[in-house]
C-alpha positions as CSV (number, residue, x, y, z in Angstrom):
1,X,0.0,0.0,0.0
2,X,1.4,3.4,-1.0
3,X,2.0,5.6,2.1
4,X,-0.8,8.2,2.3
5,X,1.6,11.1,2.6
6,X,3.1,10.3,-0.7
7,X,-0.3,11.4,-2.0
8,X,-1.2,14.3,0.3
9,X,2.1,15.5,1.7
10,X,3.7,17.2,-1.3
11,X,3.8,20.7,0.2
12,X,3.7,19.6,3.9
13,X,6.7,21.6,5.0
14,X,5.1,24.9,3.8
15,X,2.5,25.0,6.6
16,X,3.4,22.3,9.1
17,X,6.2,23.9,10.9
18,X,7.5,23.3,14.4
19,X,5.9,25.4,17.1
20,X,8.6,26.3,19.6
21,X,6.3,26.0,22.7
22,X,5.3,22.5,21.7
23,X,8.9,21.7,20.9
24,X,10.1,22.8,24.4
25,X,7.6,20.5,26.2
26,X,8.6,17.6,24.0
27,X,12.3,18.2,24.8
28,X,11.5,18.2,28.5
29,X,9.5,15.0,28.2
30,X,12.4,13.2,26.5
31,X,14.4,13.8,29.7
32,X,18.0,12.6,29.7
33,X,17.6,10.4,26.6
34,X,20.8,10.7,24.5
35,X,19.5,8.6,21.6
36,X,16.0,9.2,20.1
37,X,14.1,7.3,17.4
38,X,11.5,9.6,15.8
39,X,8.8,7.3,14.3
40,X,6.5,8.8,11.7
41,X,9.0,11.6,11.5
42,X,7.6,13.4,8.5
43,X,9.6,16.4,7.4
44,X,11.5,16.6,10.7
45,X,9.6,18.9,13.0
46,X,10.1,18.5,16.7
47,X,13.4,16.6,16.3
48,X,15.9,17.7,19.0
49,X,19.2,18.8,17.6
50,X,21.3,18.1,20.6
51,X,20.7,14.3,20.7
52,X,21.6,11.3,18.6
53,X,18.5,10.9,16.4
54,X,17.3,8.5,13.7
55,X,14.1,9.3,11.8
56,X,11.7,6.6,10.6
57,X,9.2,7.6,7.9
58,X,7.2,5.5,5.4
59,X,6.7,8.3,2.9
60,X,9.4,9.0,0.4
61,X,7.7,12.3,-0.4
62,X,8.0,13.4,3.2
63,X,11.6,12.3,3.5
64,X,12.6,14.4,0.4
65,X,11.2,17.5,2.2
66,X,13.5,17.1,5.2
67,X,15.8,20.1,5.4
68,X,19.5,20.0,4.9
69,X,21.3,19.0,8.0
70,X,18.3,17.0,9.4
71,X,18.9,13.8,11.2
72,X,19.3,10.7,8.9
73,X,16.0,9.0,7.9
74,X,15.1,5.5,6.9
75,X,12.0,4.6,5.0
76,X,10.1,2.1,7.1
77,X,6.8,1.8,9.1
78,X,6.2,1.8,12.8
79,X,4.9,-1.8,12.6
80,X,8.2,-3.2,11.2
81,X,11.2,-1.3,12.5
82,X,14.4,-2.6,11.0
83,X,16.3,-2.1,14.2
84,X,17.8,-4.2,17.0
85,X,16.2,-4.7,20.4
86,X,16.7,-2.0,22.9
87,X,18.8,0.1,20.5
88,X,17.6,3.6,21.5
89,X,17.0,5.4,24.8
90,X,13.7,7.0,23.7
91,X,11.1,7.1,21.0
92,X,9.2,10.1,19.8
93,X,5.9,9.9,17.8
94,X,4.3,13.3,16.9
95,X,0.9,13.4,15.3
96,X,1.4,10.1,13.7
97,X,-0.1,7.2,15.6
98,X,-3.6,7.7,14.2
99,X,-2.1,7.0,10.7
100,X,-0.6,3.6,11.6
101,X,-2.1,0.6,9.9
102,X,-1.9,-1.5,13.1
103,X,-1.5,0.6,16.2
104,X,-0.8,-2.2,18.6
105,X,1.8,-3.8,16.4
106,X,3.6,-0.4,16.2
107,X,3.5,0.1,19.9
108,X,5.0,-3.4,20.4
109,X,7.8,-2.5,18.1
110,X,8.5,0.6,20.1
111,X,8.6,-1.5,23.3
112,X,11.0,-3.8,21.6
113,X,13.6,-1.3,20.3
114,X,13.4,1.3,23.1
115,X,15.2,1.1,26.4
116,X,13.7,3.7,28.6
117,X,10.9,6.1,27.4
118,X,8.3,6.6,24.7
119,X,6.8,10.1,24.1
120,X,3.7,10.3,22.0
121,X,2.0,13.6,21.0
122,X,-1.7,13.4,20.1
123,X,-5.0,15.0,20.7
124,X,-7.3,13.3,23.2
125,X,-10.5,15.4,23.1
126,X,-12.0,13.9,26.3
127,X,-9.3,15.8,28.3
128,X,-9.9,19.2,26.8
129,X,-12.6,21.7,25.8
130,X,-14.7,21.1,22.7
131,X,-13.3,22.4,19.4
132,X,-15.9,24.5,17.5
133,X,-14.5,23.3,14.2
134,X,-15.8,19.7,14.7
135,X,-18.7,20.6,17.0
136,X,-20.2,23.0,14.4
137,X,-18.9,22.5,10.9
138,X,-17.0,19.2,10.5
139,X,-18.3,16.6,13.0
140,X,-17.1,13.6,11.0
141,X,-13.4,14.7,10.5
142,X,-12.2,13.7,13.9
143,X,-13.2,10.5,15.8
144,X,-13.2,10.9,19.5
145,X,-13.9,7.2,19.9
146,X,-11.0,6.2,17.8
147,X,-8.6,8.4,19.7
148,X,-9.9,6.9,23.0
149,X,-9.2,3.4,21.7
150,X,-5.7,4.5,20.7
151,X,-5.0,5.9,24.1
152,X,-6.3,2.6,25.7
153,X,-4.0,0.7,23.4
154,X,-1.0,2.8,24.5
155,X,-1.8,2.1,28.1
156,X,-2.2,-1.6,27.4
157,X,1.0,-2.0,25.4
158,X,3.4,0.4,27.2
159,X,2.1,0.4,30.7
160,X,1.1,3.3,32.9
161,X,1.4,6.7,31.1
162,X,1.9,10.2,32.3
163,X,-0.3,12.8,30.5
164,X,1.4,16.1,29.9
165,X,-1.0,18.9,29.1
166,X,-0.2,20.9,25.9
167,X,-2.3,24.1,25.5
168,X,-2.2,25.3,21.9
169,X,-1.2,29.0,21.5
170,X,-3.5,31.3,19.6
171,X,-0.8,31.8,17.0
172,X,0.4,28.2,16.8
173,X,3.1,27.9,14.2
174,X,2.3,24.3,13.4
175,X,-0.7,24.2,11.0
176,X,-2.2,21.1,12.5
177,X,-6.0,20.4,12.4
178,X,-6.8,22.4,15.5
179,X,-4.0,24.9,15.2
180,X,-6.2,27.7,13.9
181,X,-8.8,27.6,16.7
182,X,-8.6,31.4,17.1
183,X,-8.1,32.1,13.4
184,X,-11.1,30.6,11.7
185,X,-10.5,32.3,8.4
186,X,-7.4,30.2,7.9
187,X,-9.5,27.1,7.3
188,X,-10.8,28.6,4.1
189,X,-7.2,28.5,2.7
190,X,-6.9,25.4,0.4
191,X,-3.1,25.2,0.9
192,X,-3.5,25.0,4.6
193,X,-6.2,22.3,4.4
194,X,-4.1,20.3,1.9
195,X,-1.5,19.7,4.6
196,X,-4.0,18.6,7.2
197,X,-4.9,14.9,6.8
198,X,-8.3,15.3,8.3
199,X,-9.3,17.5,5.3
200,X,-7.1,15.9,2.7
201,X,-8.5,12.4,3.2
202,X,-12.1,13.4,3.8
203,X,-15.0,13.2,1.4
204,X,-15.0,16.3,-0.9
205,X,-18.7,17.0,-0.5
206,X,-18.4,16.9,3.3
207,X,-15.6,19.4,3.3
208,X,-17.4,21.6,0.7
209,X,-20.5,21.8,2.9
210,X,-18.6,22.5,6.1
211,X,-16.6,25.3,4.4
212,X,-19.7,26.8,2.9
213,X,-21.3,27.0,6.4
214,X,-18.1,28.4,8.0
215,X,-17.6,31.1,5.3
216,X,-21.3,32.1,5.6
217,X,-21.0,32.5,9.4
218,X,-17.8,34.5,9.1
219,X,-19.3,36.8,6.6
220,X,-22.5,37.3,8.6
221,X,-20.7,37.7,11.9
222,X,-22.4,34.6,13.3
223,X,-19.1,32.9,14.1
224,X,-17.8,35.9,16.1
225,X,-21.0,36.3,18.0
226,X,-20.7,32.7,19.2
227,X,-17.0,32.1,19.3
228,X,-15.4,35.6,19.0
229,X,-14.1,35.5,22.6
230,X,-11.6,32.9,21.5
231,X,-9.7,35.5,19.5
232,X,-8.7,37.2,22.8
233,X,-7.3,34.1,24.4
234,X,-3.5,33.5,24.4
235,X,-3.9,29.7,24.5
236,X,-6.5,26.9,25.0
237,X,-6.6,23.3,26.0
238,X,-8.3,21.3,23.3
239,X,-7.0,18.0,24.5
240,X,-3.5,17.9,23.1
241,X,-1.3,15.7,25.3
242,X,2.1,14.2,25.5
243,X,1.7,10.6,26.6
244,X,4.9,9.6,28.3
245,X,5.6,5.9,29.1
246,X,8.6,4.9,31.2
247,X,9.7,1.5,30.2
248,X,12.8,1.0,32.4
């Protein structure tokens, strides 16, 4: 099966940049790990530069977009890591686990090759406030139940986990799905949506209808009457978490 980001990730690096506030919390979560395996590494965001790092990414399109000087990358999947047992101190998985074909198989591979710690960044809506984007306009683009099942699988396969709260800043530099919670007009930009898998993989008619409703509410002022207070907030907790599993 062709990796999905070979199809939808051709301009990924243009809008999916590293947000320094998220990067700082990831670096703290990695603790004293000297060697890090970044699984589902994409174009290299959130890779610490002061540690020995190897990137694993199934999409050749994404690997080609990694910047000059980035850590070495191998083309492979989380479910079949071509690495020896206990060969890295820590693993990092940022906004990737929901794309894995077999989540439990991937987690078991992490447990096999990692000595001490696994750090996973994802959105777990049950822990945060509701996001207007899915509540009002695109209710089918994010599955709360699936993410709950993924978190349960992480707990089953990696043991007890620590949940580190990651509030998203109003001007988040990473154009992830919920990154424009205070800038609704940005979702009308096709280039931004193209690099968000929730939109890129969705039914075109579903996206079209949601965008039509959003644009109408922005033009009429209905969005601001209901959600305009969000524009004044510096950050918000929409359920983004670092799940940290200590294996040692």
